[in-house]
C-alpha positions, 0 to 999 in steps of 0.5 A: 384506867389511865391509858396513853393513846398514840394515833398514827396518820393514815399513810406511810409517811413520817406522820405525827402521833397524837398522845391521849390519856384519860380525861385528867391528862392533856394531849401531846404530840410526838413523831412516829420515829420519836419514842421520847414521849412513850413510856411503858410505866403504864398501859399504851394504846396505839392506833396504827399499822402493826409493823410500824407501831411495833418499831417504836417499842423498846427491845425485850419489854413484853412477856407474852403476846395474845393476838388474832390478826385479821383472817384472810379473805373473811372480813372487810374492815374498810380501812386503809392498809388492812391485811387479808381483804385483797392481798394475796395469801402469800402477801398476807402471810409475809406481812404477818411474818414481818410483823413477827420479826418486830414481835421477836425483838420486843419479846423477852427471852422467855416470851411467848405468843398465843396466835389465833388464826381462822381458816378460809375456803377459796372463792373460786375467783368470785370477786364478792361474797354474798351475805349469809342470811345467818351471818350478815357480817360475812359479806364482802364486795372484794375478795382475793383471787384463788391461790395458785394450786388450789381449786374452787371450794378448797379449804385453804389451811391458812393457820398451818401455812402461817404456822409453818412460815413462822417456824421457818422464820425461827419461831418455836412452834410449841402447841396447837390448841383447838378452840371448840365453840359449843355455840358456833354460828350456823352456816348455810352450807349443805355439803360439809359439816358446820365449822365449830372450832378455830386454831390457837398456836403457842409459839416461843422466842426460844427453847425455854420460856415462861409457862405457869402450868398451875395457872389454869386447870382443865376439867376435873382439875387435870392439866390443861389439854389441847382442846378448849371448849369456850363459847363465843361472847358477843358484845352488846352494841353501844352505839348501833352498828358503828360499835359492832366488831364482827370477830371478837375474841371471848374474854375467857379465852384471852384471860386463859392465855394471859394467865398461863404465860405472863407474870404479874405486872409484866407487859402483855402485847396485842398488835392486832387489838380489834375490840381490845379483849386481850387488853381488858383481860391483861388489866383484869389480871394485873398486867400492863399492856400494849395494844395496837389497832389500825382501825380508828373506829375499833380504837374508839370502841376499845377506849369505851370498853376500857372506860367501863372496866 
């Protein structure tokens, strides 16, 4: 698969980009503020901050977005400028809303967004999270403070807080999908049910948008309902712990979203690409894609997965 890879510097300065294609192509350098070397005739992978990277994309070029930003207070990806680790809940939501202003610009008039967001519980002002023996990836050495007005052990309602903020910013909030995980990871909790679902919102840029009702059918051939039973799909590590992404989207979930709201040869965007599942799903369905990921280790993982596709 022929792919352009644009790599931002780590700071906010106007740093150069390194454009890398497959082994048959040479490396070129362009500035962050200069999109001269960027074309969307082929798929593009950008290593950098979502908000800044989105600014180099042309207007109205993307048909649909399938994305899952880092969840608030749940992971430490050990990278500068990451969101969700030690920023406040308000700052976390505001940063995503700001990025979505750029997403609105790059979306076509009939464009849509599938947004997967996980919920969280308050830390009770504890500044760390101990590793769960059933889920070691949940350990964090730094945790954001408890949001004002909430109590220890409160379920925060992060997905809906973000959805309402985007709705207030002008997005159409069209559907809430419950992603039910039949193989949900066990939790070491004894005072509430084990969580076995996440939320996926369908948002649109305008009142009318592209939606192929026949692309995906539910059980017994019925029209798709709002509860999707999709098992998680852990990826086998390629190089020990370095390649282990702790929160991978299942390929079947990404393919379903891409199929419903994009046309063949249109462009699919994931501004928080993670392990690249959305990009692989788009490629498999004959779509071009743009992926943005701030963590260089994950960009390397994406490239290896693309190379195997």
